[in-house]
DRENDO-1510 file (C-alpha; in Angstrom, 1 decimal, always signed):
<recs>
REC; n; res; u; v; w
REC; 1; UNK; +53.1; +135.2; +83.2 .
REC; 2; UNK; +56.6; +135.1; +84.8 .
REC; 3; UNK; +58.9; +132.4; +83.8 .
REC; 4; UNK; +60.0; +129.9; +86.4 .
REC; 5; UNK; +63.7; +129.7; +87.0 .
REC; 6; UNK; +65.6; +127.0; +85.2 .
REC; 7; UNK; +66.6; +124.0; +87.3 .
REC; 8; UNK; +70.2; +123.7; +88.1 .
REC; 9; UNK; +72.3; +121.7; +85.7 .
REC; 10; UNK; +72.7; +118.0; +86.5 .
REC; 11; UNK; +76.1; +116.9; +87.6 .
REC; 12; UNK; +78.1; +114.9; +85.1 .
REC; 13; UNK; +77.6; +111.1; +85.4 .
REC; 14; UNK; +80.0; +109.4; +87.7 .
REC; 15; UNK; +82.1; +106.7; +85.9 .
REC; 16; UNK; +84.5; +104.1; +87.2 .
REC; 17; UNK; +87.7; +105.2; +88.7 .
REC; 18; UNK; +90.0; +103.0; +86.6 .
REC; 19; UNK; +93.7; +103.6; +87.1 .
REC; 20; UNK; +93.3; +107.0; +88.7 .
REC; 21; UNK; +92.5; +105.7; +92.2 .
REC; 22; UNK; +95.0; +106.8; +94.8 .
REC; 23; UNK; +94.2; +105.2; +98.2 .
REC; 24; UNK; +96.6; +107.5; +100.0 .
REC; 25; UNK; +94.8; +110.7; +99.0 .
REC; 26; UNK; +92.6; +112.3; +101.6 .
REC; 27; UNK; +90.0; +112.8; +98.8 .
REC; 28; UNK; +89.8; +109.1; +98.1 .
REC; 29; UNK; +87.3; +106.8; +99.9 .
REC; 30; UNK; +87.4; +103.0; +100.0 .
REC; 31; UNK; +86.1; +99.8; +101.4 .
REC; 32; UNK; +88.9; +97.3; +101.8 .
REC; 33; UNK; +89.1; +93.7; +103.0 .
REC; 34; UNK; +90.4; +93.9; +106.6 .
REC; 35; UNK; +92.6; +96.9; +107.5 .
REC; 36; UNK; +95.1; +96.6; +104.6 .
REC; 37; UNK; +94.2; +100.0; +103.0 .
REC; 38; UNK; +96.7; +102.8; +102.5 .
REC; 39; UNK; +95.2; +104.9; +105.3 .
REC; 40; UNK; +95.8; +102.1; +107.8 .
REC; 41; UNK; +92.1; +101.8; +108.9 .
REC; 42; UNK; +89.2; +99.7; +107.9 .
REC; 43; UNK; +87.0; +101.4; +105.2 .
REC; 44; UNK; +88.4; +104.9; +105.0 .
REC; 45; UNK; +86.0; +107.8; +104.5 .
REC; 46; UNK; +87.3; +110.8; +102.4 .
REC; 47; UNK; +88.3; +113.9; +104.3 .
REC; 48; UNK; +87.0; +116.8; +102.3 .
REC; 49; UNK; +87.6; +119.4; +105.1 .
REC; 50; UNK; +90.3; +121.0; +102.9 .
REC; 51; UNK; +87.7; +121.9; +100.3 .
REC; 52; UNK; +86.4; +125.4; +101.0 .
REC; 53; UNK; +83.4; +125.1; +98.8 .
REC; 54; UNK; +82.7; +121.4; +99.3 .
REC; 55; UNK; +83.6; +118.4; +97.2 .
REC; 56; UNK; +82.0; +116.4; +94.4 .
REC; 57; UNK; +82.2; +112.7; +93.7 .
REC; 58; UNK; +84.1; +112.2; +90.4 .
REC; 59; UNK; +84.2; +108.4; +90.1 .
REC; 60; UNK; +83.1; +105.3; +91.8 .
REC; 61; UNK; +83.7; +101.6; +91.3 .
REC; 62; UNK; +81.8; +99.2; +93.5 .
REC; 63; UNK; +82.6; +95.5; +94.0 .
REC; 64; UNK; +81.9; +93.5; +97.1 .
REC; 65; UNK; +79.4; +90.7; +97.3 .
REC; 66; UNK; +77.2; +92.1; +94.5 .
REC; 67; UNK; +79.4; +94.1; +92.1 .
REC; 68; UNK; +77.7; +96.7; +89.8 .
REC; 69; UNK; +79.7; +95.4; +86.9 .
REC; 70; UNK; +81.3; +91.9; +87.3 .
REC; 71; UNK; +83.7; +92.7; +84.4 .
REC; 72; UNK; +85.4; +95.2; +86.7 .
REC; 73; UNK; +86.5; +92.5; +89.2 .
REC; 74; UNK; +90.2; +92.0; +89.1 .
REC; 75; UNK; +90.2; +89.2; +91.6 .
REC; 76; UNK; +88.0; +87.6; +94.4 .
REC; 77; UNK; +88.5; +87.2; +98.1 .
REC; 78; UNK; +88.2; +83.8; +99.8 .
REC; 79; UNK; +84.6; +84.7; +100.7 .
REC; 80; UNK; +83.8; +85.5; +97.1 .
REC; 81; UNK; +83.8; +89.2; +97.3 .
REC; 82; UNK; +84.9; +91.2; +94.1 .
REC; 83; UNK; +88.1; +93.2; +94.4 .
REC; 84; UNK; +87.8; +96.2; +92.0 .
REC; 85; UNK; +91.5; +96.9; +92.4 .
REC; 86; UNK; +94.4; +95.3; +94.3 .
REC; 87; UNK; +97.2; +97.7; +95.3 .
REC; 88; UNK; +100.2; +96.5; +97.4 .
REC; 89; UNK; +98.4; +93.2; +98.0 .
REC; 90; UNK; +95.3; +95.0; +99.4 .
REC; 91; UNK; +91.9; +94.1; +97.9 .
REC; 92; UNK; +89.7; +97.2; +97.6 .
REC; 93; UNK; +86.0; +96.2; +97.4 .
REC; 94; UNK; +84.7; +99.7; +96.6 .
REC; 95; UNK; +86.6; +102.9; +95.6 .
REC; 96; UNK; +85.4; +106.5; +95.3 .
REC; 97; UNK; +87.3; +109.7; +94.5 .
REC; 98; UNK; +86.3; +113.2; +95.2 .
REC; 99; UNK; +87.6; +116.6; +94.1 .
REC; 100; UNK; +87.1; +120.1; +95.5 .
REC; 101; UNK; +84.6; +122.3; +93.8 .
</recs>
């Protein structure tokens, strides 16, 4: 009986971004409070068009109203939302970083 092909390997687990988050990178994505983020728009979506073979998510840290891990909150907004990082006075409620394959 022929053997079925092996399933593709699972991607590595995605961990928190920590100090590696760069909000000015086109491969970063974020939710910010208002429009204070480095890209000058509210809630920037990563631009992975420069990745010829696509991109993969390498880290994610989620705060907001219901943070995944309250220990990752560095401060809170006036409405009680968790800031996972504050850079140049801007509260980032969720941060994600991608890299090209």
